[in-house]
C-alpha positions as CSV (number, residue, x, y, z in Angstrom):
1,M,145.6,94.1,110.0
2,S,143.6,95.2,107.0
3,N,143.5,98.7,105.5
4,I,139.9,99.1,106.6
5,S,140.7,98.3,110.3
6,V,143.7,100.7,110.3
7,L,141.7,103.5,108.8
8,E,138.8,102.9,111.2
9,E,141.3,103.3,114.2
10,I,142.8,106.4,112.7
11,V,139.3,108.0,112.3
12,E,138.3,107.1,115.8
13,L,141.5,108.6,117.2
14,L,141.2,111.8,115.2
15,E,137.6,112.1,116.3
16,C,138.6,111.8,120.0
17,Y,141.5,114.2,119.7
18,A,139.7,116.8,117.6
19,N,137.1,117.3,120.3
20,D,139.8,118.0,122.9
21,V,141.8,120.5,120.9
22,K,141.2,124.2,121.7
23,D,143.4,126.0,119.2
24,K,141.4,126.7,116.1
25,Y,144.3,126.1,113.6
26,V,145.2,122.8,115.1
27,K,141.4,121.9,115.2
28,C,141.1,122.7,111.5
29,A,144.1,120.5,110.8
30,F,142.5,117.6,112.7
31,Q,139.2,118.1,110.8
32,A,141.0,118.2,107.5
33,N,142.8,115.0,108.2
34,L,139.6,113.5,109.6
35,I,137.8,114.2,106.3
36,K,140.7,112.8,104.3
37,Y,140.8,109.5,106.3
38,R,137.0,109.2,106.2
39,K,137.1,109.5,102.5
40,E,139.8,106.9,102.2
41,L,137.8,104.6,104.5
42,E,134.8,105.0,102.3
43,T,136.9,104.2,99.3
44,E,138.2,101.0,101.0
45,Y,134.6,100.0,101.9
46,N,133.5,100.4,98.3
47,K,136.6,98.5,96.9
48,N,135.9,95.6,99.4
49,A,132.2,95.5,98.3
50,L,133.2,95.5,94.6
51,A,135.7,92.7,95.3
52,V,133.0,90.6,96.9
53,V,130.7,91.1,94.0
54,E,133.4,90.3,91.5
55,H,134.3,87.1,93.4
56,K,130.7,86.0,93.5
57,I,130.3,86.6,89.7
58,A,133.5,84.7,89.0
59,H,132.2,81.8,91.1
60,L,128.9,81.7,89.3
61,V,130.6,81.8,85.9
62,R,132.8,78.8,86.9
63,K,129.7,76.9,88.0
64,L,128.0,77.6,84.7
65,K,130.9,76.2,82.6
């Protein structure tokens, strides 16, 4: 399993549970973790996109040599 798929599952679970929680302090903790994991997920998406671009550039450079 990749980091992206694990983070997607964590975000989905936190979203489900955050809606069911009634205590405001626990809800705040869920929301804080949700924000944290969404940010990590966004970072992983960006790293993945950058890796794809780097791979394509390296491939083009090899073809030009």
